All heavy atoms as a GROMACS GRO file, in nm:
protein
  592
    1MET      N    1  -2.955   8.092  -4.151
    1MET     CA    2  -2.992   7.961  -4.202
    1MET      C    3  -2.959   7.856  -4.097
    1MET      O    4  -2.849   7.853  -4.045
    1MET     CB    5  -2.913   7.936  -4.331
    1MET     CG    6  -2.933   7.798  -4.388
    1MET     SD    7  -2.851   7.778  -4.546
    1MET     CE    8  -2.994   7.750  -4.645
    2PRO      N    9  -3.055   7.769  -4.065
    2PRO     CA   10  -3.030   7.667  -3.962
    2PRO      C   11  -2.928   7.563  -4.009
    2PRO      O   12  -2.914   7.536  -4.127
    2PRO     CB   13  -3.167   7.602  -3.941
    2PRO     CG   14  -3.252   7.645  -4.054
    2PRO     CD   15  -3.190   7.764  -4.119
    3LYS      N   16  -2.855   7.511  -3.910
    3LYS     CA   17  -2.760   7.405  -3.940
    3LYS      C   18  -2.834   7.279  -3.981
    3LYS      O   19  -2.940   7.247  -3.926
    3LYS     CB   20  -2.676   7.371  -3.816
    3LYS     CG   21  -2.575   7.472  -3.780
    3LYS     CD   22  -2.482   7.413  -3.677
    3LYS     CE   23  -2.494   7.489  -3.549
    3LYS     NZ   24  -2.411   7.435  -3.444
    4ARG      N   25  -2.778   7.207  -4.075
    4ARG     CA   26  -2.835   7.080  -4.117
    4ARG      C   27  -2.807   6.976  -4.010
    4ARG      O   28  -2.696   6.968  -3.958
    4ARG     CB   29  -2.770   7.038  -4.249
    4ARG     CG   30  -2.829   6.913  -4.304
    4ARG     CD   31  -2.784   6.895  -4.448
    4ARG     NE   32  -2.834   6.767  -4.493
    4ARG     CZ   33  -2.756   6.664  -4.520
    4ARG    NH1   34  -2.627   6.675  -4.512
    4ARG    NH2   35  -2.810   6.550  -4.559
    5LEU      N   36  -2.908   6.897  -3.977
    5LEU     CA   37  -2.891   6.792  -3.876
    5LEU      C   38  -2.829   6.670  -3.944
    5LEU      O   39  -2.892   6.603  -4.024
    5LEU     CB   40  -3.025   6.754  -3.814
    5LEU     CG   41  -3.019   6.642  -3.711
    5LEU    CD1   42  -2.939   6.688  -3.588
    5LEU    CD2   43  -3.157   6.598  -3.670
    6ARG      N   44  -2.704   6.648  -3.911
    6ARG     CA   45  -2.633   6.530  -3.961
    6ARG      C   46  -2.582   6.454  -3.841
    6ARG      O   47  -2.499   6.503  -3.767
    6ARG     CB   48  -2.517   6.571  -4.050
    6ARG     CG   49  -2.558   6.631  -4.180
    6ARG     CD   50  -2.442   6.664  -4.269
    6ARG     NE   51  -2.321   6.595  -4.229
    6ARG     CZ   52  -2.201   6.624  -4.273
    6ARG    NH1   53  -2.185   6.719  -4.359
    6ARG    NH2   54  -2.095   6.557  -4.232
    7LEU      N   55  -2.634   6.336  -3.824
    7LEU     CA   56  -2.590   6.251  -3.714
    7LEU      C   57  -2.467   6.173  -3.760
    7LEU      O   58  -2.477   6.064  -3.814
    7LEU     CB   59  -2.704   6.158  -3.669
    7LEU     CG   60  -2.830   6.229  -3.622
    7LEU    CD1   61  -2.938   6.127  -3.588
    7LEU    CD2   62  -2.802   6.318  -3.504
    8THR      N   63  -2.350   6.233  -3.741
    8THR     CA   64  -2.227   6.176  -3.795
    8THR      C   65  -2.148   6.097  -3.693
    8THR      O   66  -2.057   6.024  -3.728
    8THR     CB   67  -2.136   6.288  -3.849
    8THR    OG1   68  -2.106   6.378  -3.743
    8THR    CG2   69  -2.203   6.361  -3.963
    9ARG      N   70  -2.178   6.114  -3.566
    9ARG     CA   71  -2.102   6.046  -3.462
    9ARG      C   72  -2.190   5.939  -3.398
    9ARG      O   73  -2.301   5.964  -3.356
    9ARG     CB   74  -2.059   6.143  -3.353
    9ARG     CG   75  -1.977   6.259  -3.403
    9ARG     CD   76  -1.835   6.210  -3.436
    9ARG     NE   77  -1.750   6.322  -3.469
    9ARG     CZ   78  -1.699   6.342  -3.589
    9ARG    NH1   79  -1.726   6.261  -3.687
    9ARG    NH2   80  -1.620   6.445  -3.611
   10ARG      N   81  -2.136   5.821  -3.393
   10ARG     CA   82  -2.204   5.710  -3.327
   10ARG      C   83  -2.108   5.654  -3.223
   10ARG      O   84  -1.990   5.638  -3.249
   10ARG     CB   85  -2.244   5.603  -3.426
   10ARG     CG   86  -2.334   5.657  -3.535
   10ARG     CD   87  -2.418   5.549  -3.595
   10ARG     NE   88  -2.498   5.599  -3.703
   10ARG     CZ   89  -2.614   5.658  -3.688
   10ARG    NH1   90  -2.664   5.673  -3.568
   10ARG    NH2   91  -2.682   5.701  -3.792
   11PHE      N   92  -2.161   5.623  -3.107
   11PHE     CA   93  -2.076   5.569  -3.002
   11PHE      C   94  -2.160   5.477  -2.914
   11PHE      O   95  -2.279   5.499  -2.897
   11PHE     CB   96  -2.012   5.681  -2.919
   11PHE     CG   97  -2.111   5.773  -2.853
   11PHE    CD1   98  -2.147   5.756  -2.721
   11PHE    CD2   99  -2.168   5.877  -2.923
   11PHE    CE1  100  -2.238   5.839  -2.660
   11PHE    CE2  101  -2.259   5.962  -2.863
   11PHE     CZ  102  -2.293   5.944  -2.731
   12PRO      N  103  -2.096   5.372  -2.863
   12PRO     CA  104  -2.169   5.282  -2.774
   12PRO      C  105  -2.196   5.352  -2.641
   12PRO      O  106  -2.107   5.417  -2.586
   12PRO     CB  107  -2.074   5.163  -2.755
   12PRO     CG  108  -1.939   5.217  -2.787
   12PRO     CD  109  -1.958   5.330  -2.884
   13VAL      N  110  -2.316   5.342  -2.595
   13VAL     CA  111  -2.356   5.409  -2.472
   13VAL      C  112  -2.416   5.307  -2.377
   13VAL      O  113  -2.498   5.225  -2.415
   13VAL     CB  114  -2.462   5.518  -2.502
   13VAL    CG1  115  -2.510   5.583  -2.374
   13VAL    CG2  116  -2.407   5.621  -2.597
   14ALA      N  117  -2.372   5.312  -2.252
   14ALA     CA  118  -2.432   5.231  -2.148
   14ALA      C  119  -2.513   5.325  -2.060
   14ALA      O  120  -2.462   5.427  -2.015
   14ALA     CB  121  -2.325   5.161  -2.066
   15MET      N  122  -2.639   5.292  -2.040
   15MET     CA  123  -2.727   5.377  -1.961
   15MET      C  124  -2.798   5.292  -1.857
   15MET      O  125  -2.820   5.173  -1.877
   15MET     CB  126  -2.834   5.443  -2.049
   15MET     CG  127  -2.781   5.534  -2.154
   15MET     SD  128  -2.914   5.609  -2.250
   15MET     CE  129  -2.968   5.735  -2.137
   16THR      N  130  -2.836   5.357  -1.749
   16THR     CA  131  -2.920   5.288  -1.652
   16THR      C  132  -3.059   5.272  -1.714
   16THR      O  133  -3.096   5.343  -1.807
   16THR     CB  134  -2.933   5.369  -1.522
   16THR    OG1  135  -2.998   5.492  -1.551
   16THR    CG2  136  -2.798   5.393  -1.458
   17GLU      N  137  -3.134   5.180  -1.662
   17GLU     CA  138  -3.270   5.159  -1.710
   17GLU      C  139  -3.354   5.284  -1.688
   17GLU      O  140  -3.431   5.324  -1.776
   17GLU     CB  141  -3.333   5.038  -1.640
   17GLU     CG  142  -3.467   4.997  -1.696
   17GLU     CD  143  -3.461   4.953  -1.842
   17GLU    OE1  144  -3.360   4.896  -1.885
   17GLU    OE2  145  -3.561   4.977  -1.914
   18ASP      N  146  -3.337   5.349  -1.573
   18ASP     CA  147  -3.412   5.472  -1.545
   18ASP      C  148  -3.375   5.582  -1.644
   18ASP      O  149  -3.462   5.654  -1.694
   18ASP     CB  150  -3.386   5.521  -1.402
   18ASP     CG  151  -3.449   5.434  -1.297
   18ASP    OD1  152  -3.540   5.353  -1.331
   18ASP    OD2  153  -3.410   5.445  -1.180
   19GLY      N  154  -3.246   5.597  -1.672
   19GLY     CA  155  -3.201   5.698  -1.767
   19GLY      C  156  -3.255   5.672  -1.906
   19GLY      O  157  -3.297   5.764  -1.976
   20TYR      N  158  -3.256   5.546  -1.947
   20TYR     CA  159  -3.304   5.511  -2.080
   20TYR      C  160  -3.454   5.534  -2.091
   20TYR      O  161  -3.503   5.587  -2.191
   20TYR     CB  162  -3.269   5.367  -2.115
   20TYR     CG  163  -3.307   5.329  -2.255
   20TYR    CD1  164  -3.249   5.394  -2.364
   20TYR    CD2  165  -3.400   5.230  -2.280
   20TYR    CE1  166  -3.283   5.360  -2.494
   20TYR    CE2  167  -3.435   5.196  -2.408
   20TYR     CZ  168  -3.378   5.261  -2.516
   20TYR     OH  169  -3.413   5.228  -2.644
   21ARG      N  170  -3.529   5.498  -1.987
   21ARG     CA  171  -3.673   5.522  -1.988
   21ARG      C  172  -3.702   5.672  -1.999
   21ARG      O  173  -3.793   5.714  -2.070
   21ARG     CB  174  -3.740   5.464  -1.864
   21ARG     CG  175  -3.768   5.316  -1.874
   21ARG     CD  176  -3.867   5.270  -1.769
   21ARG     NE  177  -3.827   5.304  -1.635
   21ARG     CZ  178  -3.762   5.223  -1.551
   21ARG    NH1  179  -3.733   5.101  -1.589
   21ARG    NH2  180  -3.729   5.262  -1.431
   22ARG      N  181  -3.622   5.752  -1.926
   22ARG     CA  182  -3.642   5.897  -1.930
   22ARG      C  183  -3.608   5.953  -2.067
   22ARG      O  184  -3.678   6.040  -2.119
   22ARG     CB  185  -3.557   5.964  -1.821
   22ARG     CG  186  -3.578   6.112  -1.809
   22ARG     CD  187  -3.724   6.142  -1.769
   22ARG     NE  188  -3.749   6.283  -1.773
   22ARG     CZ  189  -3.813   6.347  -1.873
   22ARG    NH1  190  -3.859   6.280  -1.975
   22ARG    NH2  191  -3.831   6.475  -1.870
   23LEU      N  192  -3.502   5.903  -2.130
   23LEU     CA  193  -3.468   5.945  -2.266
   23LEU      C  194  -3.579   5.909  -2.363
   23LEU      O  195  -3.619   5.991  -2.447
   23LEU     CB  196  -3.336   5.880  -2.311
   23LEU     CG  197  -3.299   5.903  -2.458
   23LEU    CD1  198  -3.275   6.050  -2.486
   23LEU    CD2  199  -3.178   5.819  -2.495
   24ARG      N  200  -3.631   5.788  -2.352
   24ARG     CA  201  -3.739   5.745  -2.441
   24ARG      C  202  -3.863   5.830  -2.422
   24ARG      O  203  -3.930   5.867  -2.519
   24ARG     CB  204  -3.770   5.598  -2.420
   24ARG     CG  205  -3.660   5.509  -2.475
   24ARG     CD  206  -3.686   5.364  -2.458
   24ARG     NE  207  -3.812   5.328  -2.520
   24ARG     CZ  208  -3.881   5.219  -2.490
   24ARG    NH1  209  -3.834   5.134  -2.401
   24ARG    NH2  210  -3.994   5.193  -2.549
   25ARG      N  211  -3.896   5.863  -2.297
   25ARG     CA  212  -4.013   5.947  -2.270
   25ARG      C  213  -3.992   6.087  -2.327
   25ARG      O  214  -4.081   6.143  -2.391
   25ARG     CB  215  -4.042   5.954  -2.120
   25ARG     CG  216  -4.172   6.028  -2.090
   25ARG     CD  217  -4.210   6.020  -1.945
   25ARG     NE  218  -4.114   6.098  -1.867
   25ARG     CZ  219  -4.089   6.080  -1.739
   25ARG    NH1  220  -4.148   5.984  -1.672
   25ARG    NH2  221  -4.003   6.156  -1.676
   26PHE      N  222  -3.872   6.146  -2.305
   26PHE     CA  223  -3.841   6.277  -2.361
   26PHE      C  224  -3.852   6.274  -2.513
   26PHE      O  225  -3.910   6.363  -2.575
   26PHE     CB  226  -3.701   6.321  -2.316
   26PHE     CG  227  -3.656   6.449  -2.380
   26PHE    CD1  228  -3.712   6.570  -2.341
   26PHE    CD2  229  -3.558   6.448  -2.477
   26PHE    CE1  230  -3.671   6.689  -2.401
   26PHE    CE2  231  -3.516   6.566  -2.536
   26PHE     CZ  232  -3.573   6.687  -2.499
   27SER      N  233  -3.796   6.170  -2.572
   27SER     CA  234  -3.799   6.154  -2.717
   27SER      C  235  -3.944   6.147  -2.767
   27SER      O  236  -3.981   6.215  -2.863
   27SER     CB  237  -3.722   6.028  -2.755
   27SER     OG  238  -3.734   6.001  -2.891
   28ARG      N  239  -4.024   6.066  -2.704
   28ARG     CA  240  -4.163   6.050  -2.743
   28ARG      C  241  -4.240   6.181  -2.726
   28ARG      O  242  -4.315   6.223  -2.815
   28ARG     CB  243  -4.228   5.939  -2.660
   28ARG     CG  244  -4.372   5.908  -2.698
   28ARG     CD  245  -4.433   5.799  -2.611
   28ARG     NE  246  -4.438   5.842  -2.472
   28ARG     CZ  247  -4.373   5.783  -2.371
   28ARG    NH1  248  -4.298   5.678  -2.395
   28ARG    NH2  249  -4.384   5.828  -2.249
   29ASP      N  250  -4.220   6.250  -2.612
   29ASP     CA  251  -4.293   6.374  -2.585
   29ASP      C  252  -4.257   6.486  -2.682
   29ASP      O  253  -4.339   6.573  -2.710
   29ASP     CB  254  -4.266   6.422  -2.443
   29ASP     CG  255  -4.327   6.332  -2.337
   29ASP    OD1  256  -4.409   6.244  -2.371
   29ASP    OD2  257  -4.292   6.350  -2.218
   30THR      N  258  -4.133   6.486  -2.732
   30THR     CA  259  -4.089   6.592  -2.822
   30THR      C  260  -4.102   6.556  -2.969
   30THR      O  261  -4.086   6.642  -3.055
   30THR     CB  262  -3.942   6.629  -2.794
   30THR    OG1  263  -3.861   6.513  -2.811
   30THR    CG2  264  -3.926   6.687  -2.655
   31GLY      N  265  -4.130   6.428  -2.998
   31GLY     CA  266  -4.140   6.385  -3.136
   31GLY      C  267  -4.006   6.366  -3.203
   31GLY      O  268  -3.997   6.363  -3.326
   32LEU      N  269  -3.900   6.356  -3.123
   32LEU     CA  270  -3.766   6.334  -3.176
   32LEU      C  271  -3.728   6.188  -3.165
   32LEU      O  272  -3.778   6.116  -3.079
   32LEU     CB  273  -3.663   6.416  -3.095
   32LEU     CG  274  -3.679   6.567  -3.096
   32LEU    CD1  275  -3.584   6.630  -2.995
   32LEU    CD2  276  -3.654   6.622  -3.234
   33GLU      N  277  -3.639   6.144  -3.253
   33GLU     CA  278  -3.581   6.011  -3.237
   33GLU      C  279  -3.482   6.018  -3.121
   33GLU      O  280  -3.438   6.126  -3.082
   33GLU     CB  281  -3.510   5.969  -3.365
   33GLU     CG  282  -3.604   5.950  -3.482
   33GLU     CD  283  -3.532   5.916  -3.609
   33GLU    OE1  284  -3.408   5.895  -3.606
   33GLU    OE2  285  -3.598   5.911  -3.714
   34GLU      N  286  -3.444   5.905  -3.066
   34GLU     CA  287  -3.356   5.904  -2.948
   34GLU      C  288  -3.223   5.973  -2.975
   34GLU      O  289  -3.174   6.049  -2.893
   34GLU     CB  290  -3.336   5.761  -2.899
   34GLU     CG  291  -3.463   5.702  -2.839
   34GLU     CD  292  -3.458   5.553  -2.820
   34GLU    OE1  293  -3.350   5.493  -2.837
   34GLU    OE2  294  -3.563   5.496  -2.788
   35GLY      N  295  -3.162   5.948  -3.091
   35GLY     CA  296  -3.036   6.014  -3.126
   35GLY      C  297  -3.053   6.165  -3.139
   35GLY      O  298  -2.968   6.243  -3.098
   36GLU      N  299  -3.165   6.206  -3.199
   36GLU     CA  300  -3.194   6.349  -3.212
   36GLU      C  301  -3.214   6.413  -3.075
   36GLU      O  302  -3.168   6.525  -3.050
   36GLU     CB  303  -3.319   6.371  -3.298
   36GLU     CG  304  -3.303   6.326  -3.441
   36GLU     CD  305  -3.435   6.320  -3.517
   36GLU    OE1  306  -3.543   6.315  -3.453
   36GLU    OE2  307  -3.430   6.320  -3.641
   37ALA      N  308  -3.282   6.341  -2.987
   37ALA     CA  309  -3.306   6.393  -2.852
   37ALA      C  310  -3.175   6.411  -2.776
   37ALA      O  311  -3.154   6.514  -2.710
   37ALA     CB  312  -3.399   6.298  -2.775
   38LEU      N  313  -3.084   6.313  -2.786
   38LEU     CA  314  -2.954   6.326  -2.721
   38LEU      C  315  -2.875   6.442  -2.781
   38LEU      O  316  -2.813   6.519  -2.709
   38LEU     CB  317  -2.873   6.196  -2.736
   38LEU     CG  318  -2.907   6.086  -2.638
   38LEU    CD1  319  -2.830   5.959  -2.675
   38LEU    CD2  320  -2.879   6.126  -2.496
   39SER      N  321  -2.880   6.458  -2.913
   39SER     CA  322  -2.811   6.569  -2.977
   39SER      C  323  -2.866   6.701  -2.926
   39SER      O  324  -2.790   6.794  -2.895
   39SER     CB  325  -2.827   6.562  -3.129
   39SER     OG  326  -2.753   6.455  -3.181
   40PHE      N  327  -2.998   6.713  -2.918
   40PHE     CA  328  -3.059   6.836  -2.867
   40PHE      C  329  -3.012   6.865  -2.725
   40PHE      O  330  -2.972   6.977  -2.694
   40PHE     CB  331  -3.212   6.826  -2.869
   40PHE     CG  332  -3.277   6.937  -2.793
   40PHE    CD1  333  -3.291   7.062  -2.849
   40PHE    CD2  334  -3.322   6.916  -2.663
   40PHE    CE1  335  -3.349   7.166  -2.778
   40PHE    CE2  336  -3.379   7.018  -2.591
   40PHE     CZ  337  -3.393   7.144  -2.648
   41LEU      N  338  -3.016   6.764  -2.639
   41LEU     CA  339  -2.979   6.785  -2.499
   41LEU      C  340  -2.834   6.830  -2.486
   41LEU      O  341  -2.804   6.923  -2.410
   41LEU     CB  342  -3.003   6.658  -2.418
   41LEU     CG  343  -3.150   6.622  -2.395
   41LEU    CD1  344  -3.163   6.485  -2.333
   41LEU    CD2  345  -3.217   6.728  -2.310
   42PHE      N  346  -2.743   6.768  -2.559
   42PHE     CA  347  -2.602   6.804  -2.547
   42PHE      C  348  -2.569   6.935  -2.618
   42PHE      O  349  -2.484   7.011  -2.572
   42PHE     CB  350  -2.512   6.691  -2.592
   42PHE     CG  351  -2.504   6.582  -2.489
   42PHE    CD1  352  -2.565   6.461  -2.510
   42PHE    CD2  353  -2.437   6.603  -2.371
   42PHE    CE1  354  -2.560   6.361  -2.414
   42PHE    CE2  355  -2.430   6.504  -2.274
   42PHE     CZ  356  -2.492   6.383  -2.295
   43GLU      N  357  -2.634   6.964  -2.730
   43GLU     CA  358  -2.609   7.091  -2.798
   43GLU      C  359  -2.657   7.209  -2.713
   43GLU      O  360  -2.604   7.318  -2.722
   43GLU     CB  361  -2.679   7.094  -2.934
   43GLU     CG  362  -2.610   7.010  -3.038
   43GLU     CD  363  -2.682   7.014  -3.172
   43GLU    OE1  364  -2.765   7.105  -3.194
   43GLU    OE2  365  -2.656   6.925  -3.256
   44ASN      N  366  -2.761   7.185  -2.632
   44ASN     CA  367  -2.820   7.292  -2.552
   44ASN      C  368  -2.798   7.269  -2.402
   44ASN      O  369  -2.874   7.320  -2.319
   44ASN     CB  370  -2.970   7.301  -2.582
   44ASN     CG  371  -2.994   7.335  -2.726
   44ASN    OD1  372  -2.976   7.448  -2.767
   44ASN    ND2  373  -3.031   7.236  -2.804
   45PHE      N  374  -2.694   7.197  -2.368
   45PHE     CA  375  -2.670   7.153  -2.231
   45PHE      C  376  -2.674   7.268  -2.130
   45PHE      O  377  -2.740   7.260  -2.028
   45PHE     CB  378  -2.536   7.080  -2.222
   45PHE     CG  379  -2.510   7.018  -2.089
   45PHE    CD1  380  -2.573   6.901  -2.052
   45PHE    CD2  381  -2.422   7.077  -2.000
   45PHE    CE1  382  -2.549   6.843  -1.929
   45PHE    CE2  383  -2.396   7.020  -1.877
   45PHE     CZ  384  -2.461   6.902  -1.841
   46ASP      N  385  -2.604   7.378  -2.160
   46ASP     CA  386  -2.596   7.489  -2.064
   46ASP      C  387  -2.732   7.552  -2.035
   46ASP      O  388  -2.757   7.598  -1.924
   46ASP     CB  389  -2.499   7.596  -2.113
   46ASP     CG  390  -2.356   7.546  -2.110
   46ASP    OD1  391  -2.325   7.454  -2.031
   46ASP    OD2  392  -2.274   7.599  -2.188
   47SER      N  393  -2.820   7.554  -2.133
   47SER     CA  394  -2.951   7.614  -2.108
   47SER      C  395  -3.054   7.513  -2.059
   47SER      O  396  -3.160   7.551  -2.011
   47SER     CB  397  -3.002   7.685  -2.233
   47SER     OG  398  -3.012   7.596  -2.341
   48VAL      N  399  -3.023   7.385  -2.070
   48VAL     CA  400  -3.117   7.281  -2.029
   48VAL      C  401  -3.103   7.248  -1.880
   48VAL      O  402  -3.202   7.223  -1.812
   48VAL     CB  403  -3.097   7.152  -2.113
   48VAL    CG1  404  -3.177   7.037  -2.058
   48VAL    CG2  405  -3.135   7.179  -2.258
   49ILE      N  406  -2.981   7.251  -1.828
   49ILE     CA  407  -2.961   7.212  -1.688
   49ILE      C  408  -2.999   7.325  -1.593
   49ILE      O  409  -2.998   7.442  -1.630
   49ILE     CB  410  -2.816   7.167  -1.660
   49ILE    CG1  411  -2.719   7.284  -1.674
   49ILE    CG2  412  -2.774   7.051  -1.744
   49ILE    CD1  413  -2.584   7.258  -1.612
   50ASN      N  414  -3.030   7.288  -1.473
   50ASN     CA  415  -3.055   7.384  -1.366
   50ASN      C  416  -2.924   7.395  -1.289
   50ASN      O  417  -2.886   7.304  -1.215
   50ASN     CB  418  -3.168   7.335  -1.277
   50ASN     CG  419  -3.200   7.430  -1.165
   50ASN    OD1  420  -3.115   7.506  -1.120
   50ASN    ND2  421  -3.323   7.426  -1.120
   51GLU      N  422  -2.856   7.507  -1.305
   51GLU     CA  423  -2.723   7.523  -1.244
   51GLU      C  424  -2.728   7.516  -1.091
   51GLU      O  425  -2.629   7.480  -1.028
   51GLU     CB  426  -2.661   7.654  -1.289
   51GLU     CG  427  -2.624   7.654  -1.436
   51GLU     CD  428  -2.562   7.785  -1.480
   51GLU    OE1  429  -2.520   7.864  -1.394
   51GLU    OE2  430  -2.557   7.806  -1.602
   52ASP      N  431  -2.842   7.552  -1.033
   52ASP     CA  432  -2.854   7.551  -0.887
   52ASP      C  433  -2.851   7.409  -0.829
   52ASP      O  434  -2.804   7.388  -0.718
   52ASP     CB  435  -2.982   7.622  -0.842
   52ASP     CG  436  -2.982   7.769  -0.877
   52ASP    OD1  437  -2.871   7.828  -0.887
   52ASP    OD2  438  -3.091   7.825  -0.896
   53THR      N  439  -2.903   7.314  -0.904
   53THR     CA  440  -2.911   7.177  -0.852
   53THR      C  441  -2.816   7.079  -0.920
   53THR      O  442  -2.801   6.967  -0.873
   53THR     CB  443  -3.056   7.123  -0.866
   53THR    OG1  444  -3.092   7.124  -1.004
   53THR    CG2  445  -3.153   7.206  -0.785
   54PHE      N  446  -2.753   7.120  -1.028
   54PHE     CA  447  -2.668   7.029  -1.105
   54PHE      C  448  -2.555   6.969  -1.020
   54PHE      O  449  -2.536   6.848  -1.019
   54PHE     CB  450  -2.610   7.099  -1.228
   54PHE     CG  451  -2.518   7.010  -1.308
   54PHE    CD1  452  -2.570   6.909  -1.386
   54PHE    CD2  453  -2.382   7.029  -1.305
   54PHE    CE1  454  -2.487   6.826  -1.459
   54PHE    CE2  455  -2.297   6.947  -1.378
   54PHE     CZ  456  -2.350   6.846  -1.456
   55GLY      N  457  -2.481   7.053  -0.950
   55GLY     CA  458  -2.368   7.004  -0.870
   55GLY      C  459  -2.413   6.906  -0.762
   55GLY      O  460  -2.350   6.802  -0.740
   56HIS      N  461  -2.524   6.938  -0.698
   56HIS     CA  462  -2.576   6.850  -0.592
   56HIS      C  463  -2.619   6.716  -0.649
   56HIS      O  464  -2.585   6.610  -0.594
   56HIS     CB  465  -2.693   6.919  -0.522
   56HIS     CG  466  -2.760   6.835  -0.420
   56HIS    ND1  467  -2.698   6.799  -0.302
   56HIS    CD2  468  -2.882   6.777  -0.418
   56HIS    CE1  469  -2.781   6.723  -0.231
   56HIS    NE2  470  -2.893   6.708  -0.299
   57ARG      N  471  -2.692   6.719  -0.761
   57ARG     CA  472  -2.737   6.593  -0.823
   57ARG      C  473  -2.618   6.510  -0.872
   57ARG      O  474  -2.619   6.388  -0.860
   57ARG     CB  475  -2.832   6.621  -0.938
   57ARG     CG  476  -2.960   6.682  -0.893
   57ARG     CD  477  -3.074   6.612  -0.956
   57ARG     NE  478  -3.199   6.669  -0.913
   57ARG     CZ  479  -3.292   6.598  -0.854
   57ARG    NH1  480  -3.273   6.470  -0.832
   57ARG    NH2  481  -3.404   6.653  -0.817
   58LEU      N  482  -2.517   6.576  -0.925
   58LEU     CA  483  -2.398   6.504  -0.971
   58LEU      C  484  -2.327   6.438  -0.854
   58LEU      O  485  -2.287   6.321  -0.863
   58LEU     CB  486  -2.303   6.599  -1.044
   58LEU     CG  487  -2.174   6.537  -1.098
   58LEU    CD1  488  -2.203   6.424  -1.195
   58LEU    CD2  489  -2.089   6.645  -1.163
   59ASN      N  490  -2.314   6.509  -0.744
   59ASN     CA  491  -2.251   6.451  -0.624
   59ASN      C  492  -2.330   6.331  -0.572
   59ASN      O  493  -2.271   6.230  -0.532
   59ASN     CB  494  -2.236   6.556  -0.514
   59ASN     CG  495  -2.130   6.658  -0.548
   59ASN    OD1  496  -2.040   6.631  -0.626
   59ASN    ND2  497  -2.141   6.775  -0.489
   60LEU      N  498  -2.462   6.342  -0.570
   60LEU     CA  499  -2.546   6.229  -0.526
   60LEU      C  500  -2.525   6.108  -0.617
   60LEU      O  501  -2.510   5.995  -0.570
   60LEU     CB  502  -2.694   6.268  -0.527
   60LEU     CG  503  -2.743   6.350  -0.411
   60LEU    CD1  504  -2.889   6.392  -0.435
   60LEU    CD2  505  -2.734   6.272  -0.282
   61PHE      N  506  -2.525   6.133  -0.748
   61PHE     CA  507  -2.507   6.024  -0.843
   61PHE      C  508  -2.371   5.958  -0.823
   61PHE      O  509  -2.360   5.835  -0.818
   61PHE     CB  510  -2.522   6.076  -0.986
   61PHE     CG  511  -2.508   5.970  -1.091
   61PHE    CD1  512  -2.614   5.887  -1.122
   61PHE    CD2  513  -2.389   5.952  -1.160
   61PHE    CE1  514  -2.603   5.789  -1.218
   61PHE    CE2  515  -2.375   5.855  -1.256
   61PHE     CZ  516  -2.483   5.773  -1.286
   62GLN      N  517  -2.267   6.038  -0.811
   62GLN     CA  518  -2.132   5.985  -0.793
   62GLN      C  519  -2.118   5.909  -0.662
   62GLN      O  520  -2.046   5.809  -0.656
   62GLN     CB  521  -2.029   6.097  -0.802
   62GLN     CG  522  -2.013   6.152  -0.941
   62GLN     CD  523  -1.922   6.272  -0.947
   62GLN    OE1  524  -1.919   6.352  -0.857
   62GLN    NE2  525  -1.850   6.283  -1.057
   63SER      N  526  -2.184   5.955  -0.558
   63SER     CA  527  -2.171   5.888  -0.428
   63SER      C  528  -2.238   5.751  -0.426
   63SER      O  529  -2.200   5.665  -0.348
   63SER     CB  530  -2.227   5.977  -0.316
   63SER     OG  531  -2.366   5.987  -0.325
   64THR      N  532  -2.337   5.729  -0.510
   64THR     CA  533  -2.405   5.600  -0.514
   64THR      C  534  -2.357   5.511  -0.628
   64THR      O  535  -2.400   5.397  -0.638
   64THR     CB  536  -2.558   5.619  -0.527
   64THR    OG1  537  -2.586   5.685  -0.651
   64THR    CG2  538  -2.613   5.700  -0.412
   65LEU      N  539  -2.268   5.561  -0.710
   65LEU     CA  540  -2.227   5.490  -0.830
   65LEU      C  541  -2.165   5.353  -0.801
   65LEU      O  542  -2.202   5.254  -0.863
   65LEU     CB  543  -2.130   5.576  -0.911
   65LEU     CG  544  -2.105   5.537  -1.055
   65LEU    CD1  545  -2.236   5.523  -1.132
   65LEU    CD2  546  -2.018   5.640  -1.121
   66GLU      N  547  -2.073   5.346  -0.710
   66GLU     CA  548  -2.007   5.218  -0.679
   66GLU      C  549  -2.107   5.114  -0.630
   66GLU      O  550  -2.102   4.998  -0.671
   66GLU     CB  551  -1.894   5.237  -0.577
   66GLU     CG  552  -1.768   5.292  -0.638
   66GLU     CD  553  -1.715   5.212  -0.755
   66GLU    OE1  554  -1.710   5.088  -0.746
   66GLU    OE2  555  -1.680   5.273  -0.857
   67ASP      N  556  -2.199   5.153  -0.542
   67ASP     CA  557  -2.300   5.059  -0.493
   67ASP      C  558  -2.392   5.014  -0.604
   67ASP      O  559  -2.437   4.900  -0.606
   67ASP     CB  560  -2.381   5.123  -0.380
   67ASP     CG  561  -2.299   5.143  -0.254
   67ASP    OD1  562  -2.198   5.072  -0.237
   67ASP    OD2  563  -2.336   5.229  -0.173
   68ARG      N  564  -2.422   5.103  -0.696
   68ARG     CA  565  -2.514   5.069  -0.805
   68ARG      C  566  -2.448   4.975  -0.905
   68ARG      O  567  -2.517   4.903  -0.978
   68ARG     CB  568  -2.559   5.196  -0.876
   68ARG     CG  569  -2.647   5.283  -0.786
   68ARG     CD  570  -2.674   5.415  -0.846
   68ARG     NE  571  -2.768   5.402  -0.956
   68ARG     CZ  572  -2.815   5.504  -1.025
   68ARG    NH1  573  -2.776   5.626  -0.999
   68ARG    NH2  574  -2.900   5.485  -1.123
   69LYS      N  575  -2.316   4.974  -0.912
   69LYS     CA  576  -2.244   4.885  -1.004
   69LYS      C  577  -2.243   4.739  -0.957
   69LYS      O  578  -2.218   4.649  -1.034
   69LYS     CB  579  -2.101   4.932  -1.023
   69LYS     CG  580  -2.089   5.059  -1.104
   69LYS     CD  581  -1.944   5.097  -1.120
   69LYS     CE  582  -1.925   5.224  -1.199
   69LYS     NZ  583  -1.782   5.258  -1.215
   70LYS      N  584  -2.268   4.717  -0.828
   70LYS     CA  585  -2.262   4.580  -0.773
   70LYS      C  586  -2.384   4.501  -0.806
   70LYS      O  587  -2.490   4.543  -0.828
   70LYS     CB  588  -2.245   4.587  -0.621
   70LYS     CG  589  -2.113   4.649  -0.584
   70LYS     CD  590  -2.102   4.663  -0.435
   70LYS     CE  591  -1.972   4.734  -0.400
   70LYS     NZ  592  -1.956   4.754  -0.260
   0.00000   0.00000   0.00000
């Protein structure tokens, strides 16, 4: 029996404009609401990410983070 979808956790999230646009596009393409889309991505995180490129992309993001905050 599938788990019931209960969105019980709410938290303030700050996202880049690019990240938010990508979330909205993913949400629209899948027919999910934005909260449902985030739940899907995090519940299935290990199978959604590409392990070969994840570390590299994370390092790139972290290396530009301080400059992007200015």
